[in-house]
N, C-alpha and C positions, 0 to 999 in steps of 0.2 A: 968273439962271437962266434967264432965256428964250435967251442966246446959248447955254448948254449943252444944251438940250434942241434947239436947230437943230443942233446938231452931231449929233444922233441921227436929225434927218429929222421930228422930232415937231411939229406945231401943236399949238394950244389946243386944239381937239377932240379930238386924240388923248391926251393928259396928261389931260382928264377922264376920256376912257374907259379909261386905264390905272388912275387912281385910283379908280375905280367897279370895276373887279376887284381889285385891292387889298382893298379894303372888302369885298367880297363874298366873295371867297377868306378871307381870316383875322377876319373880323369886327369890329367897331368896339370890342371889347373888350381886343382881342390886339394892335390897333396900337400903343397907348400904351405896354404892356410890351415892344414889339419896338422901339419908339423909345427906350426908357429905357435897355434893354440896348446896343443902339448907342451912345447917348451915353457910359455907362459904359466900353463898349471904346475908344472915341476918347479920353477923357479917360486911362486906362490908359495906350494907346499914347503920348500926350503926355507923361506923366509919366517913362515910361521911357526915352523920345527927351531929355527933361531932364536925367535923372538919366546919360546916357551922355555926353551934352554936357560936363556938368559935370566928369566924372571925366577926361575929356581935356583939358579945360581944367586940373584938378589937375595931371595929368601933366606938360604943358608946362611950368607954373610951378614943379615940381620938378625940371625938366632945367636952365631958365635961370637958379635963384636959386642964391646959395653955398650952401656946405656949412654946417650950424651951428658956431657957437663952440665950442669944448670948457668944459666947466664949470671954474669956477677950482679950484684945488688946496687939498686940505683941509689946514689948520693946527691942529696939534695943540698945546696948550700944553707949555710945556718942563718936563721934572718936575725937582721939586726932591730934590739931593742931600743927606740930613744926615750930615754928618760927625762923631762924637763927639770930644769936645775929646781935647789929649793926655794929660791927667792922669788921665782916668777910667780905673775900674778894669775889667778885662775882666769879660764875663760868662761865665757859663758855657757852655762849648762853642766860645768865642771864643779865636783865639790872641791873646796878648799884644800890645800896640802895637809897633810897631818903632821903635828907639831911632834918634833924630835923627841924620844923617849927622856925622861929625866932620870940622870944620873945617881 
């Protein structure tokens, strides 16, 4: 922190003077609220940047990954066809059974 303040040309006494001015200007009760709001803002910024970075990584993985395999074909059971015996009597509305071909 000292190096950061040195970049602004502030010495230890000047930093204490600035902190005292802030305390006088905002009061001791407002500073924790200000710090809390600042912390929440930083936390939200980090969360948003992490979400953007994750989205970019997911998009890159989708580009480089092979397409998913198609689903297997659906197999339906074969339907059983019931044929009436050749000597059965025709029912009402059905044509009579055809005669076997002559040899």
